[in-house]
N, C-alpha and C positions, 0 to 999 in steps of 0.2 A: 294601603288598605283598601278593599273592595267594596264598593256600595251596592253593586250589582252581581250576580252569580253570572259566569258565562261559560261557554263549552270548555275553554282553557282551564278555567277553575275546577270543573268536573276532573278533566285529566289529572291534573295537580292533587285533588282530593283522593282520587283512587290509588294513586301511586305512593301518596303520605300515609292514607290509610293502610294499605298493604305493608308498607315499610313498617308503621308503628305495630301493627297486630304481630309481624315477624318478631319483633322486640320484645314483645311481652307475650309471646306464645307460650313458653313455659309457664310463666305465673300464671295465666289463664288456665291453663290444663291442669295446674297443681289446684285451682279454686273448685274443680268440677265435682261436685258430688251430689247433683240432682240433673235428672231423675235418678240415675244410677252414677255410681262415682268411676265413669270411664276414663276420666284424664286425659281427653282429646278435645275438648272444645276449642281451646286456643289454636290447635291443628287444624280443626274443620273451618274454623273463620279464615285462617291463613289460605286454604285450597279455596273456600267460596270466593273470597276477593280475589285471590290469584286469577281464577277463571274469569272474573269479571275485568279485571284489568287486561288479561289478553283479548277479552273480547274488544276493549277500547282501544288496543293498540292501532296506530293509524294517526290519520289525519284527524286533527281537530276539524269538527264540522258546525254542528249547532247545538244549543243548550238542551232542548228537549232530545234531540236525536240521540246525543252522546249519553244522556242519562238513561234513555232506554235501552242503548246497547249495553252499558254497563249493568243494568237491571237485568237485561235478558242473559248475559253472561254470568252474573252471579245465580240466577236461578236455574238456569242450565249444569252449572257445576257445584251447587249447594251441597254441601257434606254436613250429616247429622242435624240434630232438630235445630239448635241454635243458627247452624249455617242457613238452613231454610228461611228462618224468620227473619234474620238480617237480611236476606236477600229478597224477601216479600216487603220488608221496609225500603229497600232501595227503589222497588218497584212502585210504592206509594209515592215517594218522592219525585220519581219519573214522571208520574201521571198526573201530579198535583202542578208542576212546572210547566207541562204540556198545554195547561188550562189558563195560564195567566200571562198577561202581557208585558208586566214590569217584575224581573226576577229580583225583587228587592228582600228586605227583612220581613213585611208581611207575607210575601210569597213563602219564604222560608219557613215561617210559622204554620202556615195551611199545609205545606209539604210535610211536616215533621207529624202534624196533628192525622193526616192521611195515612203516612206510615205505620204510627202507632194503631190505627184502627185496622188497617189491613193486617197488620201481624195478629193482632189479637183473633181477626175474624179467621185466620188460617189454622188456628189451633183447635182442635175438636173441643178440649176440654181445658180453658185457660187456668192457669195457676198464678196466684200472686206471690211475689217475691222472686219473679224470674225476669228476663229480660223483658216480659211484655210490661211490667212494672216499671222498669226502667224507661222503656220508650214511653209509657204515659207521662213519668215525670220531667222527661225532656220536652214533650210536647205542651205540658201545662205551663212549664217555666218560659218556653218560647211565646206562647200568647199572651203571658203577662208583660212581656218586654216591650220597648219602643220599637217603632218600624225600622230602624237603624239596621242592617244586615249584620252588623258585627256585634251588636249588642243583643240581636236574637241567638246568633250562634254560640256566643259567650253564654247567656241565659240556659239555652238548652243543654250546653256540655254542664253547666253547674247544676241544672236540675236534675239531669241523669246522674250525676256524682251523688247528689243528696238521695236520690231514689234507691241508687244502689247500696248506700250506707245503710237504707233502712230494710234490705231484704232479709237478713237474718231474723229481725222481728216478725216479718211475714211469714217465713217458711223455717218450720222447726228443725228440719235436715241441717239447714246451713248454720243455724244457731248452735246446734250440737257440734257440728265440725268447727265452729269458729271462723268461717268464710264467708264472704259474699257470693252472689251469683256469678259464675262464670260469663256466660251469655251476655249478662248485663255489663261486666266489667269491658267485653269486648265492644259492647255497643259505645260505651265511654270512651274507649281509645279511639273510635271511629268519629266521634264528636269532637275530641281534642285536635285530632288531624284536620277538621273542617273549620275549627277555630284558626289553625296555623294557616291555613291558605287563606282564609278571609282577611285576618289580622297582619298576616306576615310575620307574628311572632310565635316562635316555638312555644307548646306548653310545657311548662316545668317538667323535670324529670323526676317522677315520683318513686321513693324507695319502694323496691320490692316488697311484697307482704311476707310472712313469715312461712316457710316454705313448709308443705304439708307432705307426709308420705301418704300417697293415696294407692289404691289397688286399681288396675286397669280394668276398664269395664266388666263385671263379672255378672251382671243381671242382676235385676230386683229378685225377691223370691217368687215372683209370679212369672216374669217374661226372660227369656234366655237367649234371645236373638234380636238383631235390628235388621230391617228389610227395608230397602230404598230402591226405588228406580223412577225413570220417566216413563210417562204414561201417555200415549196419542188416544185421547177418548172425547167425544162430544160432552158439553158442559152438562148435559141433562142427565150423564150416566154418574156425575160425581157423587150426588147425595147418597145414592143406593152404594156406591163403592165405600164413603166416609162410615155410613151405617154398619157395613159388614166388616170392614176393618176396624171401627169401634167396639165391636164386640169380640175381636180376636186378641186385643193388647191394648198397649198406651200408648204415651208419647205420640200421637198420630197427628201429622201434619201433611195437609194436601193444599198445594197453591199453583197456581195457574202461571206458567211460564210466558206463554204467548199461545192463546187458543189454537188448535185443540191439544197443547202440550201441558202436561201438569206434573210436578214434583211431588213423588209421594214417600212418605217416612213414617215408619211404625216400629213398635218393640212388640215382638209376638213370641210364642212357642210354635205354632204351626206355619211354619214358613211357607209350605205349598198352598195353605189355604190363602195366606195372604198374596201369594202371586196369583192364584185362582181368581182370587177377586178382580186383581188388574186386568185379568184377560177376559172376565165378564165384563168388564167396563170399556175395554179396549185394546191397545197393544202396548204392553209394558216392555221396555228396553233398558240397556244400562242397570240391570237388576244387579244389586251387591247384597250380599248376608254377610253379616258378621256375629260370630258366637261369642259373646261377650267372654266367657270362660277360657277362649283361646286367645285372648288378647294379651300380649306380654305387659308385664308390670314397668311403669316407667321408673327411670333411675330414682334410687333413694336420694332423700335430701342433701346428702354429702355430695352428692353427683352434681349439683348444680355448678360445678366447675367443670368446665369443658376444655378439651384439649383439641386445639386446632393445629392440623399438621399438612403442609405443603407436600405433595408427594405425585411421582411419576411411577407408571407401572402397575397394571392390573392387579398382580399378585399381591405387591405391598399394599395398594389400596385396600383389597379384601382383608388384609390382616390387620391394618390399621383400624378399619371399619369395625370388625370384631373385638378389638381392643377398646371400643366406645369412642374414637376419636371422629374428630368432623374433619373429613379430609378436602382439601382445596386442590384441585389438580395443578401440576406444576409443568415444568420447570420454571416459569417466569410469570407468576399470576400478578394482577395489578392490586393496588391498594384496594379498590372497590371489591375485587373478588374476596380477599381476604377479610375485610369487613362484613361482607356479605354472610360469610360463614361463622363468624362470631355472632353476628345478629340472629343468624338461624338456628344457633344452637340452643338460644332462649337462657343461656345460663346468665347468673350475675357475676361470675369471674371466667376469667378463660387464660389458658396458657397457650402462646402460640410458638410452634416449631418449624422454623422456616426451612430448614435441611439446605441450604446453600448460601453461600456468602451474598451474592448478589441479591437476593431476597431479603436480608435481613432488614435492610432501610425501608422497603415496602410493609413489611410486617411491622415495624416501628410505627410507620404512619398509619396505618389501620390500628393499632394499638391506641393511639393518640386520639383517633375519630371516635372509636368505641367508647373511651373514656368518658367523652362528651356526653355519650348516651348513657351512663352510669355505672357502665360496666368495668369491674377492675380487671384489668388485664397486663400480663407480664410476657415478656418474649425471651425464650432460651435459644441463645444463638447456636442452633445446630446447623452443622454443613453437610449433613450426609442421613440418608434415611435409617441409616443403622444406629445412629447417635439418637434419633427421635424413638426409635424401639427402647433402646438402654432407658432415656427418659420415663418413657410410659411405664416400663417395669417397675419403677420405684415410687411412681405416682401414689397419693394418699390423700384423697380428698377429704379424710377427716381430721387432717391437722390445718393449722393457719397456711393460709395463702401464701405468705412469704416463705415459711418453712418448707412447702411444697414445691415451690418455684427455686429454691436453692438446692433442695435434694435432687431433683431433675435436671437442674444444670450441673451439678458435681457428677451425676451418673453420664451424662451426655458428654460432658469434658473427660471422663475417665475411659471413654469409649475410643480407642484408635481406629482411624477408619481408612479405607483404601479402594481405589477403582481399576478396573482393567478396561481399556478401550483401543481403539486403533489409530494411528496416526495419520493425519491427512494431508500432512505436508512434511518437506524435511525441516528439522530444527535442530538447533543444539540446546542440550539439557544437561543437569548436573550428572546424568547416568550416561552420557554421550551423545552421539548424534543418532537421531531417529530418520527412518525413511517412510515416505507414504506406504502405508500399510502395514507398517510394524506394530506389534502388540506392545503397548506401553502400561505399565503398571504405576499409578501414582499414590503415593502414601502421603495423605494430609496436603493433597493438591500439589506435591511436588514429585515429578518423576523420578523413580527409584529403579526401575527396570526396564529394559528394552529387548524384546524377543522377536523370534520369527514365527512361532507356534503359539497359539493360544494355551493349551493345556499344560505344558510345562512351565511358561511364564506364570501362569495363575499358581500352580503348585509352588513356584520359588518364591512366588508374592507371600502365601500363606505362611510358608516355613521362615520366611525373613520377620514378617510380624510376631510370630510365636516365639522366636528365639529372643524376644525382649521380654516376654512373659505374658501370661494370659490362661484363665479358666474357661472361658467360654468364647468360641468363635462363631460367628453369624456369617452364612454364605449365602447370597442373594444373586441367583443367575437372572441374566435379562433374555431380551428376544434374541438376540443374536449369539447366544451361547447353545453349542450342541448339546442334545438331550443327557448325554453321558456325562458332562462337565462336572455337574454339580455331585452326582454319586461318586464320581471318582476323587473328587477333592475330600469329599467327606470320609471315604475309605482310607485316603492318604493320611489326613490327619488321625483317623483311629488307630493306624498303624505305626505312626512316626510320633504322635503326641496322644499317648492312649488316655492320659489323666485330663484332655481337654474336652469338655462338652462343644458337640457340633450341630448348631442349628441350620437348617437347609431351606432356603425359600425360594420358589419360582416366581416368575412375573417382576422382576426388577425394572429399573429404568431403561428406555431405549439407548443405544449406542454403547451401553457398558454390560459386556457379556457377564462381569463380575463385580460386585460390590462387597467388600469383607468389613467386617467389624469386630473387634477384638476386644474383650473387656477381662 
């Protein structure tokens, strides 16, 4: 347990906070209904803290300096209204700790008060029931605690949680939706991470709230665009800028990154006027404009169940991405990489498809770690990407998790798979002796055919597999396949097996000119 904050603790807090926000990202996105139901507050907070983490990467130096770097990264990378406000709070904490000799509980209390003050000052029209109220609750509770660092951190986290619970009473739109403030929830997650760093005890895993089906940000009846940019401008130009932007829209936040750089965020109808106001004040850059109506809807409530797939090959990755899967680059990912993908999904339930025998133990280890985070995880022991495609085809997030897991496992198991590759050494196989450079076809991991030419061997493999029955054949061609191989095999199946449906996909795994699946 720490009795003083130091630079190493700042690094741990930033990393732990980012990790926690990623775990709660979907939950926070689903809470988002104010100022408009954009469903992206969790995402914006993750991106904001990720920028802070990147800025902080490197050697641990000193408390004040590392806090300043963390704040600078957050402010430069801040996304959305809540992201800018949270970044401004980190700046307040950095400024407060830079002015104290002993970074103890009393200093943390002072820092949280300054953070709440700067956050409120950054907003042109502060609204109660938002992250500002939660920040005030944390600061008040910290001020009432003893000087012990752990007690102050714990009191702040508790005060923030209690303030968060009151936000529906303060903001009617939250009460109507039956949710708490999304930005405030994000702040609670960060304060819980601070408690974990100070005390060495992880915060208890909270059950995910009831998921809501929200619409991606469509804009209020008044304002249809979000404009955000960094602005190089003198401090004396900011008052006029705020006045001009305040007359154009709402959700206005203007904060100093490090003079003369400012982060500007506003919701407007007149995009040009918002940018022109920045030009009059100074030099805007990194300009982003979001039309709320163009934002895709989030996954409906049933899709809280993620499918995490280990995959190699650009074409297969694109197909799986389109199917809504969370992809992990193969062929040999670590436990941490699969676990990160599960957490990145933000889902409360996840199915992992390892797509290779050696990866199954790694996937199982990642699943065990994810369960400790409160995520319900199952592993379907797929050994080929075509089995993953078969499993994805039958998934139904609307049914019970166990039933869906069984259905996906059944579909994967019913898909026979094969690969074609080239021998790299002489070897004795059940199909005979192969020489270096020979074309070898493996059915479910065992060599069944040896040939000297690629196309005839692939054709014979497909015939051998379809001779055992099948209604659908999936042909995945890899980088080493000549362009004509896929169409040649598709046409062959059409002539030889006219009642079999063919799916042809390019961009398979390297070293395998062809992967075949038969269902």
